[in-house]
N, C-alpha and C positions, 0 to 999 in steps of 0.2 A: 188901400188901407193896410193890407198885410205887409207891403214893402215898408210902409211907415212904421208899422208895429215892430218889425224886425230891427229897424234902425234904432228904435227906442230901447230895445232890449240889449242890443250889441254893447254899447258903452257900459251898461250896467254890468254885464257879464265880464267885460274886460277889467273893470274896476275891482270886481270881486277877486279875479285872478291875481291881480297885482298885490292885493291885500294878503292873499294866501302866501304869495312868494316871499313878501317881507317877513311874514310870520315864520316860515320855515328857515329863511336865511338867519334871522336873529336867533332862532333856536339852535341852529347848527353852529353859528359863531360862538354862542355862549358855551356850547359843548367843547368847541376847539380851545377856547380860552381856558376852560376848566382843565382839560387834558394837559395843555402846555404848562400852565401855572402850577398845578399840583406836582408834576414831575420836576419842574424847575426849582421849586422850593425845597423838594425833598432830596433829590440826587446830589446836586452840588453841596448842599448843606451836610449830608452824610459824608461825602468825600472830604470836605474841608475839616469836619470834626475828626474824621479818621486820621487824616494826615497830621493834624495838629497834635494828635497823640503820639505820632511817630517822628516828626521832624521839628527842628527848633526855629525855623525861619518862616515868618509870615509871608515873605516874598515867594517862597516855594509854593505855599498853600494857594496864594493868589494866582500864580502861573498855572498850577495844576487845575485850579477851579475854572479859569478862563478856557483852558484846553477842553475841559469836560463840557462846559456850556456850549462851546463851538460845536463839538462833536455831537453832543446830545440834542441841540436844537436842530441840527441838520438831519440827524437820524429820525427824530420825532416828526419834523416837518415832512420828510420823505414818506414816513409811515402814513401820515394824514393824507398826503397827496395820493398815494397808492390806494388807500381805502376808498377815497372819494371817486377816484378813477374806476375802481372795481365796481362800486355801486352803479355808476353811470353805464358801464359796459353790461352789467347784469340786467339793468333796466332795458337797454337797447335790445339785447338778445331775447329777453322775455317778451318784449313788444312785438318783435318779428314773429315769434311763435304764435302770439295771440292773433296777429293780423292774418296769419295762415289759417288758424283754426276757425276764425269767423267766416272764412270762405269755404274751407274744406269740411268742417264739422259743424255746420250751421245748427243742426238739431241739438247737439250736445251743448253748444254755447247758449242756445235759447233756454235750454233746461237749466243751465247754470244761473241765468238771470232770475228765473222763477225761484230757484233755491236761495239765492242771495236775498231776494225780497221776502221770502218766507221766514228767513231768520229774523227779519224786522217786523214780522207779524202782518205782512201784506199778502192777501190771498192771490191765487193765480189770475182770476178774472180781473182783479184790480191792477195787477202789474202788466196785463196784456197791452194796454195803451202805451206804457213806457217802452216795452219791448219793440212795438211797431215803430215808435218814434226813433229809437236807437238804430233799428235796422235801416232806416232811411239815411242815416249818417254813419257809415262804417267807422270813420275815425273816432267819432264820439263813442261808439260802441266799444271800440278797443280801449279808449281812455277809461271808460266806465269799468271794464273788466280789469284793467291794470290796477285801478284803485281799490275796487271792492272785492274782486276775486283774489288778487295777488297781494293787495295791500302795499303797492309800490308807488312812491311819490315821483313825479317827473323831476329828474335831476336839474338843478339850476346851472345854466352855462357858466363856466369859469369857476365853478365851486372848488375843484381840486386845487387850483393854485391859491385861491383865497384861504382855503383850509390849511394848506401847507404853511403859508406865511403867518396866519393867525397863531397856529400852534408854535412855530419857531420863535416868533416875537414874544409870546407869552412865556415860553420856556426861558428865554434870555432875561426877561423882566423878573421872573421868579428867581432865577439863579443868581442875579446880582445882589439880591437882598442878603443872603447869608454870607456873601463875600465882603460886603462893605466894611465890617469891623477889621478884617484882615488887611484891607487897604489902608485904613486910617490908623491902626495901632501897631506899634513896633513889636510887641511880644505876643506869643501864641496864647498864653494862659488867659489874659484879659480879653483877647480877641475872640477866643472860643466862647468865653462866658457871655460876651455881648452878642455874638453870633447866635448862640442858643436863644438868648432872650428875644432878639428882634425877629428871629425866624419863627419862634413859637407864637409871638404876637401876630406876625404876618399869616401864619397858618390858621390861627384862630379867626382873624378878620376874613381871610379868603374863604374859610370853611363856612362862616356865617353868611357871607354874601352868596356863596354857592347854594347853601340851604334855602335861602330866601328865593333865589331864582328857580331852583328845581322844585321847591315846595316841600322839602323834607323836614322843615323846621330848622331855624338857624342855630339853635343851641346844640342840638344833637350833632348837626353837621360840623360845627366848630370843634366840638370835643373829639369827634372822629378824626378830622384832619390833623389835629394836634397830636393825638395818640399815634397815628400811623407815621407821621413825619418824625416825631420824637423817637419812636422805637427804631426806625431805620437809621437815624443818626447815632443813637446810642449803640446799636449793634456794630456800626462801622467804626466808631470810636474805640469800643472794647476790643474789636478784632485787631485794629492797627496797634493799639497799646500792647496787646498780647504778642503780636508778631515782632514788634520792635524790642520787646523785653526778651523774647527767645533768641533774637539775633545778636543782641549786644553781649 
């Protein structure tokens, strides 16, 4: 009967695990897209605006914009890769330490389990059974401590590469938007005007979507992204204008 029972519970447990993983992955991917997109919309936009205040050719602005997008997407992707790698390495080293402590400092680790449950209002005699069950399965005990004592999620394999690519692609996608008018229009003045218009719209849309996903409210988030992006571009434009005026 027990063999049968364990067979019934196994698949259920597995299903739950895969659901969790999807949940974390989508959360992480959303964060990566947000990181890449917000910088991609802002930095190339500010650069193009700044340059158009200093040079007369849209051709130059587009070239510089592309160079910035290439460099920026690589740098951002690399940053994302290293961050995810760092998280995974941190998890691995903490896990090794927990595995040692479960063996070497059993009393302390048992005490920690009681303390964790007391936080949730579970008395000592009530958590005794859980402790005994965990002690029979050292790996599960370590899993439990990783999540509830240290608050660390198991890293998803391949996460670092996926994170790097997601951020880089989002950055490129974001960066192409402010450059479009410079590719299509011959003169900087109209191109800058259109670039400001479509980028502000894109920032607003992106901000609204971000607000919906993160749950901070779409309107507040839209206004926030527009103001930050707009301020960055205005500052770059003003600086380039001032520099080109002092040089000529």
